C-alpha positions as CSV (number, residue, x, y, z in Angstrom):
1,M,-17.8,61.8,-9.9
2,N,-15.2,59.6,-10.3
3,E,-14.7,58.5,-6.7
4,M,-18.5,57.6,-7.1
5,R,-17.8,55.7,-10.2
6,R,-14.7,53.7,-8.5
7,G,-16.7,53.0,-5.5
8,D,-19.4,51.6,-7.5
9,S,-17.0,49.8,-9.4
10,R,-15.4,48.0,-6.7
11,T,-18.7,47.1,-5.1
12,L,-19.9,45.5,-8.4
13,L,-16.7,43.5,-8.4
14,L,-17.1,42.3,-4.8
15,G,-20.7,41.2,-5.5
16,F,-19.5,39.3,-8.7
17,G,-16.8,37.6,-6.5
18,L,-19.1,36.2,-4.0
19,L,-21.5,35.1,-6.5
20,V,-19.2,33.1,-8.3
21,A,-17.3,31.7,-5.0
22,T,-21.2,30.8,-3.5
23,A,-21.8,29.1,-7.2
24,L,-18.8,26.8,-7.1
25,P,-19.2,23.2,-5.6
26,V,-17.4,23.1,-2.4
27,G,-15.0,20.1,-3.7
28,A,-13.8,22.9,-6.0
29,V,-13.1,25.0,-3.4
30,H,-11.4,23.0,-0.7
31,A,-10.5,19.8,-2.6
32,V,-9.8,16.6,-0.1
33,D,-6.6,15.4,-0.2
34,A,-6.8,11.7,-0.1
35,A,-3.2,10.9,-0.5
36,A,-2.6,12.9,2.6
37,I,-5.5,11.0,4.6
38,T,-3.9,7.6,3.7
39,T,-0.4,8.8,5.1
40,Q,-1.1,11.0,7.8
41,G,-5.1,10.7,8.8
42,N,-7.5,13.4,9.0
43,G,-6.6,15.3,11.9
44,K,-10.4,14.4,13.0
45,G,-10.0,11.1,14.4
46,A,-9.5,8.9,11.4
47,A,-6.2,7.2,11.5
48,P,-3.9,7.0,8.6
49,C,-4.9,4.3,5.9
50,M,-1.4,2.8,5.3
51,G,-1.3,1.5,8.8
52,C,-3.3,-1.3,8.0
53,H,-3.5,-1.5,4.1
54,G,0.0,-0.7,3.7
55,V,1.7,2.4,1.6
56,D,0.9,0.9,-1.6
57,G,-2.3,-0.4,-0.5
58,G,-1.5,-3.9,-1.0
59,G,-2.9,-4.7,2.4
60,Q,-1.0,-6.8,5.1
61,A,-1.5,-10.4,4.9
62,S,-0.2,-11.8,7.9
63,A,-2.8,-9.3,9.6
64,G,-5.5,-10.0,7.6
65,N,-5.8,-6.5,6.4
66,P,-7.2,-6.4,2.6
67,R,-5.8,-5.4,-0.6
68,L,-7.4,-1.7,-1.4
69,A,-5.2,-0.9,-4.5
70,G,-7.5,-1.8,-7.9
71,L,-10.6,-2.5,-6.2
72,D,-13.2,-1.0,-7.9
73,A,-14.3,2.6,-6.6
74,A,-18.2,2.1,-6.0
75,Y,-17.4,-0.9,-4.3
76,L,-15.0,0.9,-1.7
77,Q,-17.2,3.6,-1.1
78,K,-20.1,1.2,-0.5
79,Q,-17.9,-0.5,2.2
80,L,-17.0,2.9,3.7
81,D,-20.6,4.1,3.7
82,D,-21.7,0.8,5.1
83,F,-18.7,1.0,8.0
84,A,-19.8,4.6,8.8
85,N,-23.5,3.8,9.1
86,G,-23.0,0.4,11.0
87,T,-24.5,-1.9,8.3
88,R,-21.1,-3.7,8.1
89,T,-18.9,-4.2,11.4
90,S,-15.4,-3.7,12.4
91,P,-14.1,-1.9,15.2
92,V,-11.2,-0.5,13.7
93,M,-13.0,0.6,10.3
94,Q,-16.1,1.6,12.0
95,A,-14.1,4.1,14.0
96,T,-12.2,5.3,11.1
97,A,-15.3,5.6,8.9
98,T,-17.3,7.6,11.1
99,A,-14.5,10.0,11.5
100,L,-14.1,10.4,7.9
101,S,-16.8,13.2,6.0
102,E,-18.8,11.8,3.2
103,D,-16.5,14.1,1.1
104,E,-13.8,12.6,2.5
105,R,-15.1,8.7,1.8
106,A,-16.1,9.9,-1.8
107,A,-12.2,11.0,-2.6
108,L,-10.4,7.7,-0.8
109,A,-12.4,5.5,-3.0
110,P,-11.4,6.6,-6.6
111,Y,-8.0,7.1,-5.0
112,Y,-7.2,3.3,-4.3
113,S,-9.2,2.2,-7.0
114,K,-6.4,4.2,-9.4
115,L,-3.5,2.9,-7.6
116,P,-1.7,-0.2,-9.5
117,I,-1.6,-3.4,-8.4
118,P,1.3,-3.8,-5.6
119,P,4.5,-6.3,-7.6
120,A,4.3,-8.3,-4.6
121,L,0.7,-9.4,-5.5
122,M,1.9,-10.2,-9.3
123,K,3.3,-13.4,-8.0
124,P,1.7,-16.4,-5.9
125,T,2.8,-15.7,-2.1
126,T,1.8,-19.6,-1.3
127,S,2.3,-22.7,-3.3
128,M,-0.6,-22.9,-6.0
129,P,-3.2,-25.6,-4.7
130,A,-3.3,-28.4,-7.4
131,V,-6.4,-28.4,-9.7
132,D,-8.2,-31.1,-8.2
133,S,-8.0,-29.6,-4.6
134,V,-11.1,-28.9,-2.5
135,G,-10.5,-25.1,-2.7
136,A,-10.4,-25.3,-6.5
137,V,-13.2,-27.1,-6.7
138,L,-15.2,-24.6,-5.0
139,A,-13.6,-21.7,-6.7
140,T,-14.0,-22.8,-10.2
141,R,-16.7,-25.3,-10.2
142,G,-18.8,-25.2,-7.1
143,H,-20.8,-27.9,-5.2
144,W,-23.9,-28.3,-7.1
145,D,-25.3,-31.0,-4.8
146,Q,-25.1,-28.3,-2.1
147,Q,-26.3,-25.6,-4.2
148,V,-23.0,-23.5,-4.4
149,P,-22.2,-22.3,-7.7
150,A,-18.4,-21.5,-8.3
151,C,-17.2,-18.3,-6.9
152,V,-15.8,-17.2,-10.2
153,Q,-19.5,-17.1,-11.8
154,C,-19.9,-14.0,-9.9
155,H,-16.2,-12.7,-8.9
156,G,-15.0,-13.5,-12.4
157,P,-12.0,-15.3,-13.6
158,A,-9.4,-16.7,-10.8
159,G,-11.8,-14.2,-8.5
160,V,-10.5,-11.1,-10.3
161,G,-13.6,-9.3,-9.4
162,V,-16.6,-7.7,-11.2
163,G,-18.0,-4.4,-10.7
164,A,-19.4,-2.7,-8.2
165,H,-21.1,-5.9,-5.9
166,F,-18.6,-8.5,-6.6
167,P,-15.3,-7.7,-5.3
168,P,-11.7,-9.4,-6.4
169,L,-10.7,-12.3,-4.1
170,A,-7.7,-13.2,-5.9
171,G,-4.6,-10.9,-4.4
172,Q,-6.5,-10.8,-1.0
173,P,-5.0,-12.4,2.1
174,A,-6.4,-16.0,3.2
175,V,-7.1,-14.8,6.6
176,Y,-9.1,-11.9,5.0
177,I,-11.4,-14.2,2.8
178,E,-11.6,-16.8,5.6
179,A,-12.8,-14.4,8.0
180,Q,-15.3,-12.5,5.5
181,L,-16.5,-15.9,4.9
182,K,-17.3,-16.7,8.6
183,A,-18.6,-13.1,9.0
184,W,-21.2,-14.1,6.3
185,Q,-22.0,-17.5,8.2
186,Q,-22.3,-16.0,11.3
187,G,-24.5,-13.1,10.5
188,T,-22.2,-10.5,11.6
189,R,-21.8,-9.6,8.1
190,H,-24.4,-8.8,5.9
191,N,-24.4,-6.1,3.3
192,D,-24.6,-8.1,0.6
193,P,-26.8,-8.0,-2.1
194,L,-30.3,-10.6,-1.9
195,Q,-27.9,-12.1,1.4
196,L,-26.2,-14.4,-1.4
197,M,-23.4,-14.5,0.6
198,Q,-25.1,-15.4,3.7
199,H,-26.4,-18.3,2.0
200,L,-23.3,-19.8,0.3
201,S,-21.1,-19.6,3.2
202,N,-23.8,-21.4,5.4
203,A,-23.3,-24.6,3.2
204,L,-19.6,-24.6,3.5
205,S,-17.3,-26.6,6.6
206,A,-14.9,-24.6,8.2
207,Q,-12.3,-26.4,6.3
208,E,-13.7,-25.7,2.6
209,I,-13.7,-22.1,3.8
210,S,-10.0,-22.4,4.7
211,D,-9.2,-24.0,1.6
212,V,-11.2,-21.7,-0.9
213,A,-9.5,-18.8,0.7
214,D,-6.1,-20.5,0.5
215,W,-7.1,-21.1,-3.5
216,F,-8.0,-17.3,-4.0
217,A,-4.9,-16.0,-2.0
218,A,-2.3,-17.8,-4.1
219,Q,-3.5,-16.6,-7.4
220,P,-1.3,-13.9,-9.2
221,L,-2.2,-10.9,-10.6
222,D,-1.0,-8.7,-13.4
223,A,-0.5,-5.0,-13.5
224,K,-4.0,-4.4,-14.1
225,G,-5.6,-6.8,-11.4
226,A,-6.2,-9.5,-13.8
227,T,-4.9,-13.3,-13.5
228,P,-2.2,-13.8,-16.1
Protein backbone atom coordinates (compact mmCIF):
# COMPACT_ATOMS: atom_id res chain seq x y z
CA MET A 1 0.00 0.00 0.00
CA ASN A 2 2.81 2.43 0.92
CA GLU A 3 4.63 1.58 -2.32
CA MET A 4 1.48 2.35 -4.30
CA ARG A 5 1.09 5.70 -2.54
CA ARG A 6 4.72 6.63 -3.22
CA GLY A 7 4.25 5.70 -6.88
CA ASP A 8 1.11 7.80 -7.12
CA SER A 9 2.91 10.76 -5.53
CA ARG A 10 5.82 10.54 -7.98
CA THR A 11 3.38 10.40 -10.91
CA LEU A 12 1.52 13.40 -9.55
CA LEU A 13 4.71 15.44 -9.10
CA LEU A 14 5.95 14.53 -12.58
CA GLY A 15 2.64 15.58 -14.09
CA PHE A 16 2.71 18.85 -12.15
CA GLY A 17 6.27 19.57 -13.33
CA LEU A 18 5.32 19.00 -16.96
CA LEU A 19 2.30 21.25 -16.55
CA VAL A 20 4.43 24.09 -15.13
CA ALA A 21 7.06 23.70 -17.85
CA THR A 22 4.50 23.92 -20.66
CA ALA A 23 2.80 26.90 -19.00
CA LEU A 24 5.99 28.97 -18.87
CA PRO A 25 6.76 31.23 -21.84
CA VAL A 26 9.62 30.07 -24.03
CA GLY A 27 11.75 33.07 -23.10
CA ALA A 28 11.53 32.14 -19.42
CA VAL A 29 13.10 28.76 -20.10
CA HIS A 30 15.61 29.70 -22.80
CA ALA A 31 16.33 33.40 -22.41
CA VAL A 32 18.17 35.02 -25.32
CA ASP A 33 21.61 36.33 -24.33
CA ALA A 34 21.71 39.53 -26.37
CA ALA A 35 25.11 40.53 -24.98
CA ALA A 36 26.61 37.25 -26.17
CA ILE A 37 25.21 37.75 -29.67
CA THR A 38 26.82 41.19 -29.88
CA THR A 39 30.26 39.76 -29.11
CA GLN A 40 30.08 36.21 -30.48
CA GLY A 41 27.18 36.04 -32.94
CA ASN A 42 24.44 33.46 -32.55
CA GLY A 43 26.27 30.46 -33.99
CA LYS A 44 23.64 30.16 -36.71
CA GLY A 45 24.98 32.58 -39.29
CA ALA A 46 24.62 35.95 -37.54
CA ALA A 47 28.00 37.62 -37.11
CA PRO A 48 28.91 39.50 -33.89
CA CYS A 49 27.25 42.92 -33.94
CA MET A 50 30.33 44.59 -32.49
CA GLY A 51 32.26 43.86 -35.70
CA CYS A 52 30.44 46.76 -37.37
CA HIS A 53 28.82 48.70 -34.52
CA GLY A 54 31.63 48.61 -31.96
CA VAL A 55 31.84 47.05 -28.52
CA ASP A 56 29.98 50.03 -27.03
CA GLY A 57 27.38 50.29 -29.81
CA GLY A 58 28.82 53.61 -30.92
CA GLY A 59 29.22 52.63 -34.57
CA GLN A 60 32.21 53.19 -36.83
CA ALA A 61 32.30 56.65 -38.36
CA SER A 62 34.93 55.92 -41.01
CA ALA A 63 32.99 52.93 -42.33
CA GLY A 64 29.62 54.64 -42.05
CA ASN A 65 28.27 52.08 -39.58
CA PRO A 66 25.63 53.71 -37.38
CA ARG A 67 25.40 54.13 -33.64
CA LEU A 68 22.91 51.76 -32.02
CA ALA A 69 23.52 52.66 -28.36
CA GLY A 70 20.67 54.67 -26.92
CA LEU A 71 18.33 54.38 -29.92
CA ASP A 72 14.64 53.70 -29.37
CA ALA A 73 13.99 49.96 -28.92
CA ALA A 74 10.91 49.92 -31.14
CA TYR A 75 12.82 51.67 -33.91
CA LEU A 76 15.72 49.21 -33.65
CA GLN A 77 13.43 46.19 -33.76
CA LYS A 78 11.55 47.57 -36.77
CA GLN A 79 14.80 48.01 -38.68
CA LEU A 80 15.94 44.46 -37.83
CA ASP A 81 12.56 43.08 -38.85
CA ASP A 82 12.58 45.14 -42.06
CA PHE A 83 16.04 43.82 -42.95
CA ALA A 84 14.82 40.30 -42.25
CA ASN A 85 11.73 40.58 -44.44
CA GLY A 86 13.46 42.55 -47.20
CA THR A 87 11.60 45.83 -46.69
CA ARG A 88 14.95 47.50 -46.03
CA THR A 89 17.98 46.40 -48.03
CA SER A 90 21.63 45.95 -47.10
CA PRO A 91 23.73 42.90 -48.04
CA VAL A 92 25.36 42.75 -44.60
CA MET A 93 22.32 43.52 -42.47
CA GLN A 94 19.92 41.36 -44.45
CA ALA A 95 22.21 38.37 -44.02
CA THR A 96 22.54 39.08 -40.31
CA ALA A 97 18.88 39.80 -39.61
CA THR A 98 17.63 36.73 -41.46
CA ALA A 99 20.04 34.58 -39.43
CA LEU A 100 18.54 35.93 -36.20
CA SER A 101 15.35 34.46 -34.79
CA GLU A 102 12.39 36.67 -33.89
CA ASP A 103 13.28 36.26 -30.21
CA GLU A 104 16.88 37.26 -30.86
CA ARG A 105 15.87 40.39 -32.76
CA ALA A 106 13.42 41.24 -30.00
CA ALA A 107 16.18 40.85 -27.38
CA LEU A 108 18.84 42.84 -29.26
CA ALA A 109 16.65 45.93 -29.69
CA PRO A 110 16.15 46.73 -25.96
CA TYR A 111 19.73 45.65 -25.23
CA TYR A 112 21.13 48.36 -27.49
CA SER A 113 18.53 50.93 -26.46
CA LYS A 114 19.74 50.66 -22.86
CA LEU A 115 23.44 51.07 -23.64
CA PRO A 116 24.89 54.42 -22.51
CA ILE A 117 26.06 56.97 -25.03
CA PRO A 118 29.78 56.33 -25.75
CA PRO A 119 32.01 59.09 -24.32
CA ALA A 120 33.52 59.75 -27.76
CA LEU A 121 30.14 61.04 -28.95
CA MET A 122 29.83 63.55 -26.13
CA LYS A 123 31.99 66.01 -28.03
CA PRO A 124 31.97 67.04 -31.68
CA THR A 125 34.10 64.82 -33.89
CA THR A 126 34.47 67.62 -36.43
CA SER A 127 34.37 71.40 -36.29
CA MET A 128 30.85 72.74 -35.83
CA PRO A 129 29.38 74.23 -39.04
CA ALA A 130 28.41 77.90 -38.88
CA VAL A 131 24.84 78.69 -37.85
CA ASP A 132 24.14 80.12 -41.30
CA SER A 133 25.72 77.22 -43.20
CA VAL A 134 23.60 75.27 -45.68
CA GLY A 135 23.50 72.24 -43.38
CA ALA A 136 22.50 74.28 -40.33
CA VAL A 137 19.72 76.07 -42.22
CA LEU A 138 18.30 72.82 -43.59
CA ALA A 139 18.48 71.13 -40.19
CA THR A 140 16.99 73.93 -38.10
CA ARG A 141 14.90 76.02 -40.52
CA GLY A 142 14.32 73.98 -43.65
CA HIS A 143 13.70 75.18 -47.20
CA TRP A 144 10.03 76.02 -47.26
CA ASP A 145 10.21 77.26 -50.86
CA GLN A 146 11.02 73.62 -51.74
CA GLN A 147 8.43 72.28 -49.27
CA VAL A 148 11.22 70.97 -47.06
CA PRO A 149 10.57 71.51 -43.33
CA ALA A 150 13.40 71.66 -40.83
CA CYS A 151 14.76 68.21 -39.99
CA VAL A 152 14.49 68.97 -36.27
CA GLN A 153 10.72 69.32 -36.56
CA CYS A 154 10.49 65.53 -36.75
CA HIS A 155 13.82 64.39 -35.34
CA GLY A 156 13.81 66.62 -32.26
CA PRO A 157 16.13 69.41 -31.08
CA ALA A 158 19.50 69.08 -32.81
CA GLY A 159 18.32 65.70 -34.13
CA VAL A 160 18.25 63.75 -30.85
CA GLY A 161 15.39 61.55 -32.08
CA VAL A 162 11.70 61.25 -31.27
CA GLY A 163 10.07 57.88 -30.59
CA ALA A 164 9.99 54.87 -32.86
CA HIS A 165 9.63 56.63 -36.21
CA PHE A 166 12.15 59.48 -36.03
CA PRO A 167 15.58 58.15 -35.00
CA PRO A 168 18.48 60.23 -33.72
CA LEU A 169 20.62 61.93 -36.35
CA ALA A 170 22.93 63.60 -33.85
CA GLY A 171 25.85 61.34 -33.02
CA GLN A 172 25.53 59.36 -36.24
CA PRO A 173 28.39 59.25 -38.78
CA ALA A 174 28.03 61.74 -41.62
CA VAL A 175 28.79 58.95 -44.09
CA TYR A 176 25.83 56.95 -42.74
CA ILE A 177 23.38 59.88 -42.79
CA GLU A 178 24.41 60.80 -46.32
CA ALA A 179 24.08 57.20 -47.51
CA GLN A 180 20.57 56.90 -46.07
CA LEU A 181 19.39 60.17 -47.61
CA LYS A 182 20.67 59.00 -50.99
CA ALA A 183 18.98 55.63 -50.47
CA TRP A 184 15.66 57.39 -49.82
CA GLN A 185 16.27 59.59 -52.86
CA GLN A 186 17.07 56.67 -55.15
CA GLY A 187 14.19 54.55 -53.84
CA THR A 188 16.42 51.78 -52.51
CA ARG A 189 15.17 52.51 -49.00
CA HIS A 190 11.43 52.89 -48.51
CA ASN A 191 10.50 51.78 -45.01
CA ASP A 192 9.52 55.22 -43.71
CA PRO A 193 6.00 56.15 -42.57
CA LEU A 194 3.97 57.91 -45.30
CA GLN A 195 7.04 58.00 -47.61
CA LEU A 196 8.02 61.27 -45.94
CA MET A 197 11.77 60.78 -46.33
CA GLN A 198 11.46 59.90 -50.00
CA HIS A 199 9.74 63.21 -50.68
CA LEU A 200 12.19 65.27 -48.63
CA SER A 201 15.35 63.68 -50.02
CA ASN A 202 14.17 64.18 -53.60
CA ALA A 203 14.07 67.92 -52.97
CA LEU A 204 17.74 68.03 -51.90
CA SER A 205 20.86 68.35 -54.03
CA ALA A 206 23.90 66.13 -53.47
CA GLN A 207 25.70 69.07 -51.83
CA GLU A 208 22.78 69.81 -49.51
CA ILE A 209 22.66 66.17 -48.45
CA SER A 210 26.37 66.26 -47.67
CA ASP A 211 26.07 69.52 -45.74
CA VAL A 212 23.13 68.50 -43.57
CA ALA A 213 24.79 65.14 -42.83
CA ASP A 214 27.92 66.97 -41.66
CA TRP A 215 25.86 69.26 -39.44
CA PHE A 216 24.14 66.43 -37.59
CA ALA A 217 27.34 64.41 -37.27
CA ALA A 218 28.99 67.36 -35.54
CA GLN A 219 26.35 67.66 -32.81
CA PRO A 220 27.61 66.50 -29.38
CA LEU A 221 25.44 64.41 -27.07
CA ASP A 222 25.11 64.11 -23.33
CA ALA A 223 25.01 60.83 -21.40
CA LYS A 224 21.28 60.47 -22.05
CA GLY A 225 21.49 61.05 -25.79
CA ALA A 226 20.32 64.67 -25.69
CA THR A 227 22.30 67.70 -26.86
CA PRO A 228 24.13 69.56 -24.06
